[in-house]
Backbone as numpy.savetxt, mean C-alpha at the origin, in Angstrom:
# Nx Ny Nz CAx CAy CAz Cx Cy Cz
-10.62 5.41 -14.28 -10.63 3.98 -13.99 -11.19 3.75 -12.60
-11.82 2.63 -12.42 -12.38 2.29 -11.12 -11.29 1.66 -10.26
-11.21 2.08 -9.00 -10.19 1.57 -8.09 -10.68 1.68 -6.66
-10.11 0.87 -5.78 -10.42 0.96 -4.36 -9.73 2.16 -3.72
-8.77 2.74 -4.41 -8.01 3.88 -3.89 -8.76 5.17 -4.21
-9.69 5.53 -3.34 -10.59 6.65 -3.62 -9.86 7.97 -3.82
-8.72 8.16 -3.18 -8.01 9.44 -3.29 -7.42 9.67 -4.68
-7.26 8.62 -5.47 -6.74 8.81 -6.83 -7.80 8.51 -7.89
-9.02 8.33 -7.45 -10.14 8.09 -8.37 -10.79 9.44 -8.68
-10.02 10.29 -9.36 -10.47 11.65 -9.62 -10.48 11.87 -11.13
-11.61 12.26 -11.66 -11.72 12.46 -13.10 -11.01 13.69 -13.62
-10.98 14.75 -12.84 -10.37 16.01 -13.27 -9.57 16.59 -12.10
-8.38 16.05 -11.83 -7.62 16.48 -10.65 -7.19 17.94 -10.73
-7.30 18.64 -9.62 -6.96 20.07 -9.56 -5.48 20.32 -9.82
-4.64 19.39 -9.46 -3.18 19.59 -9.60 -2.60 18.89 -10.82
-3.42 18.63 -11.82 -2.98 17.90 -13.01 -1.78 18.58 -13.68
-1.86 19.87 -13.92 -0.77 20.57 -14.61 0.53 20.51 -13.82
0.44 20.66 -12.51 1.65 20.57 -11.68 2.23 19.16 -11.71
1.37 18.17 -11.72 1.85 16.78 -11.78 2.57 16.51 -13.10
1.99 16.96 -14.20 2.63 16.77 -15.51 3.98 17.49 -15.54
4.03 18.69 -14.99 5.28 19.45 -14.94 6.34 18.69 -14.13
5.96 18.17 -12.97 6.91 17.43 -12.14 7.41 16.18 -12.85
6.53 15.47 -13.50 6.92 14.26 -14.23 7.88 14.61 -15.36
7.57 15.66 -16.09 8.41 16.08 -17.22 9.79 16.54 -16.75
9.83 17.37 -15.71 11.09 17.94 -15.24 12.01 16.91 -14.59
11.45 15.82 -14.13 12.27 14.80 -13.46 12.47 13.55 -14.30
12.08 13.60 -15.56 12.11 12.40 -16.41 11.35 11.26 -15.74
10.23 11.59 -15.15 9.43 10.62 -14.41 8.71 9.64 -15.30
8.09 8.68 -14.67 7.36 7.62 -15.36 5.95 7.57 -14.77
4.98 7.34 -15.62 3.60 7.17 -15.18 3.16 5.78 -15.58
2.54 5.08 -14.66 2.02 3.74 -14.95 0.79 3.49 -14.12
0.14 2.38 -14.38 -1.03 2.01 -13.58 -0.75 0.69 -12.89
-1.38 0.50 -11.75 -1.25 -0.74 -10.99 -2.66 -1.27 -10.70
-2.76 -2.55 -10.54 -4.05 -3.16 -10.23 -4.38 -2.94 -8.76
-5.65 -3.10 -8.42 -6.03 -3.01 -7.01 -5.33 -4.08 -6.19
-5.15 -5.26 -6.76 -4.46 -6.33 -6.03 -3.02 -5.92 -5.73
-2.32 -5.34 -6.71 -0.95 -4.88 -6.48 -0.92 -3.78 -5.43
-1.89 -2.88 -5.52 -1.97 -1.77 -4.58 -2.20 -2.28 -3.15
-3.11 -3.22 -2.98 -3.42 -3.73 -1.64 -2.27 -4.54 -1.06
-1.56 -5.28 -1.91 -0.38 -6.01 -1.42 0.70 -5.02 -0.98
0.88 -3.95 -1.74 1.86 -2.93 -1.37 1.44 -2.25 -0.07
0.16 -1.97 0.09 -0.33 -1.35 1.32 -0.07 -2.25 2.52
-0.31 -3.54 2.35 -0.05 -4.48 3.45 1.43 -4.48 3.82
2.31 -4.40 2.83 3.75 -4.37 3.10 4.15 -3.08 3.82
3.62 -1.96 3.37 3.92 -0.68 4.04 3.41 -0.72 5.47
2.18 -1.17 5.66 1.61 -1.24 7.01 2.41 -2.18 7.91
2.83 -3.31 7.37 3.60 -4.28 8.16 4.96 -3.73 8.56
5.46 -2.76 7.81 6.76 -2.17 8.15 6.67 -1.23 9.34
5.44 -0.89 9.74 5.25 0.02 10.85 5.05 1.46 10.42
5.09 1.72 9.12 4.90 3.09 8.62 3.41 3.34 8.43
2.76 2.57 7.60 1.34 2.70 7.34 1.03 3.81 6.36
0.01 3.59 5.54 -0.45 4.60 4.59 -1.86 4.25 4.14
-2.49 5.21 3.47 -3.82 4.94 2.92 -3.65 4.29 1.54
-4.70 3.68 1.00 -4.57 2.92 -0.23 -3.93 3.67 -1.40
-4.31 4.91 -1.65 -3.74 5.62 -2.80 -2.24 5.82 -2.66
-1.77 6.05 -1.44 -0.33 6.22 -1.23 0.44 4.93 -1.51
-0.21 3.80 -1.30 0.45 2.52 -1.56 0.74 2.32 -3.04
0.11 3.12 -3.89 0.41 3.05 -5.33 1.88 3.35 -5.58
2.50 4.12 -4.69 3.93 4.42 -4.82 4.75 3.13 -4.80
4.55 2.30 -3.78 5.30 1.05 -3.68 4.86 0.06 -4.75
3.57 -0.01 -5.03 3.09 -0.93 -6.08 3.73 -0.58 -7.42
3.79 0.70 -7.72 4.42 1.13 -8.97 5.91 0.85 -8.99
6.57 1.08 -7.86 8.01 0.80 -7.77 8.28 -0.69 -7.99
7.48 -1.53 -7.37 7.65 -2.98 -7.56 7.52 -3.34 -9.04
6.55 -2.73 -9.71 6.34 -2.99 -11.13 7.55 -2.53 -11.95
8.08 -1.36 -11.63 9.25 -0.83 -12.34 10.49 -1.69 -12.12
10.63 -2.27 -10.94 11.75 -3.18 -10.67 11.58 -4.45 -11.50
10.37 -5.00 -11.54 10.12 -6.21 -12.35 10.41 -5.95 -13.83
10.10 -4.75 -14.31 10.33 -4.40 -15.71 11.79 -4.08 -16.01
12.58 -3.88 -14.98 13.98 -3.52 -15.17 14.21 -2.02 -15.34
13.15 -1.24 -15.24 13.28 0.22 -15.34 14.05 0.77 -14.15
13.80 0.20 -12.98 14.51 0.56 -11.76 15.31 -0.66 -11.32
16.57 -0.47 -11.05 17.44 -1.55 -10.59 17.37 -1.64 -9.07
17.59 -2.83 -8.54 17.57 -3.01 -7.09 18.63 -2.16 -6.39
19.68 -1.81 -7.10 20.75 -1.00 -6.52 20.46 0.51 -6.62
19.41 0.90 -7.34 19.07 2.32 -7.49 18.57 2.89 -6.16
18.80 4.17 -5.98 18.27 4.88 -4.82 16.95 5.52 -5.23
15.91 5.24 -4.46 14.57 5.70 -4.80 13.95 6.36 -3.57
13.24 7.44 -3.80 12.47 8.08 -2.74 11.00 7.86 -3.06
10.28 7.26 -2.13 8.85 7.04 -2.31 8.08 7.91 -1.33
7.18 8.71 -1.84 6.41 9.62 -0.99 5.05 9.00 -0.69
4.76 8.87 0.60 3.48 8.35 1.07 2.81 9.47 1.85
1.75 10.03 1.31 1.15 11.21 1.93 -0.12 10.94 2.71
-0.76 9.84 2.49 -2.06 9.59 3.11 -1.96 8.80 4.40
-2.79 9.14 5.37 -2.81 8.51 6.69 -3.39 7.10 6.62
-2.85 6.21 7.42 -3.26 4.79 7.43 -4.75 4.61 7.72
-5.35 5.50 8.47 -6.76 5.33 8.85 -7.74 6.04 7.93
-7.28 6.47 6.76 -8.15 7.19 5.84 -9.30 6.32 5.34
-9.05 5.05 5.11 -10.08 4.15 4.58 -10.06 2.85 5.37
-10.47 2.89 6.66 -10.38 1.69 7.49 -11.27 0.54 7.02
-12.38 0.84 6.37 -13.26 -0.22 5.89 -12.58 -1.11 4.87
-11.84 -0.50 3.96 -11.10 -1.27 2.96 -10.02 -2.11 3.63
-9.36 -1.53 4.61 -8.31 -2.24 5.35 -8.88 -3.48 6.04
-10.01 -3.33 6.71 -10.63 -4.46 7.40 -11.07 -5.53 6.40
-11.65 -5.11 5.29 -12.10 -6.08 4.29 -10.92 -6.88 3.75
-9.82 -6.20 3.45 -8.64 -6.88 2.90 -8.11 -7.93 3.88
-7.98 -7.56 5.14 -7.37 -8.46 6.12 -8.33 -9.52 6.65
-9.63 -9.22 6.70 -10.57 -10.14 7.34 -11.46 -10.92 6.39
-11.86 -10.32 5.28 -12.93 -10.91 4.48 -12.51 -11.52 3.17
-11.33 -11.22 2.69 -10.90 -11.74 1.40 -10.65 -13.24 1.50
-11.26 -13.99 0.60 -11.11 -15.44 0.65 -10.82 -15.97 -0.76
-9.70 -16.63 -0.95 -8.68 -16.94 0.05 -7.92 -15.67 0.43
-7.31 -15.69 1.61 -6.58 -14.50 2.04 -5.41 -14.20 1.12
-5.23 -12.93 0.74 -4.08 -12.57 -0.08 -2.79 -12.74 0.70
-1.65 -12.78 0.01 -0.37 -13.03 0.69 -0.06 -12.07 1.84
-0.48 -10.82 1.73 -0.15 -9.85 2.78 -1.18 -9.73 3.88
-2.24 -10.54 3.82 -3.31 -10.43 4.82 -2.80 -10.81 6.20
-3.27 -10.08 7.18 -2.91 -10.31 8.57 -4.20 -10.46 9.36
-4.69 -11.70 9.43 -5.96 -11.97 10.07 -5.90 -11.63 11.57
-6.97 -11.05 12.11 -6.99 -10.78 13.55 -7.06 -12.09 14.34
-6.47 -12.06 15.50 -6.48 -13.22 16.39 -7.37 -12.93 17.59
-8.13 -13.92 18.01 -8.90 -13.78 19.24 -8.21 -14.62 20.30
-7.84 -13.96 21.40 -7.18 -14.66 22.50 -7.80 -14.23 23.82
-7.53 -15.00 24.85 -8.02 -14.66 26.18 -7.38 -13.37 26.67
-8.10 -12.63 27.48 -7.59 -11.39 28.06 -6.69 -11.74 29.25
-5.54 -12.32 28.93 -4.60 -12.78 29.95 -3.19 -12.43 29.47
-2.41 -11.81 30.31 -1.08 -11.35 29.91 -0.20 -12.50 29.43
-0.30 -13.66 30.05 0.53 -14.79 29.63 0.15 -15.25 28.22
-1.14 -15.22 27.93 -1.59 -15.60 26.59 -1.11 -14.58 25.55
-1.17 -13.32 25.90 -0.68 -12.26 24.99 0.81 -12.44 24.73
1.58 -12.68 25.79 3.03 -12.88 25.63 3.32 -14.11 24.78
2.55 -15.18 24.98 2.75 -16.40 24.21 2.52 -16.14 22.72
1.45 -15.45 22.39 1.14 -15.16 20.99 2.20 -14.25 20.38
2.61 -13.22 21.12 3.64 -12.31 20.61 4.95 -13.05 20.35
5.33 -13.94 21.25 6.57 -14.70 21.06 6.47 -15.63 19.86
5.29 -16.19 19.63 5.13 -17.12 18.50 5.17 -16.39 17.16
4.91 -15.09 17.16 4.91 -14.29 15.93 6.26 -13.64 15.67
7.17 -13.71 16.63 8.48 -13.04 16.48 9.39 -13.77 15.54
């Protein structure tokens, strides 16, 4: 399938057998998420201060989908593994936050302000 998450856009993954084994042994679930769901999840992870690359955000996007379906309850304990670095695909990150029109819910548009400490403090206080 075509996706913006280049790290999972692999036709014949080298670790396929290990992945199937892990899913089977843990009664795991496999699903697909849209690029929009993936990018919203990435924005949420990044906003939390953790950060990840697009393919890793599939973890949160999938979890959100499983919660909506009732497969995972809000009271369940879940471990989500994010392995990719936030700067792996900076072009996609910039496009999502700067160029998408209309801006998606998680977009964080850059601000241009004067190079003045008082102006920086004012903007930071207004965002708190």
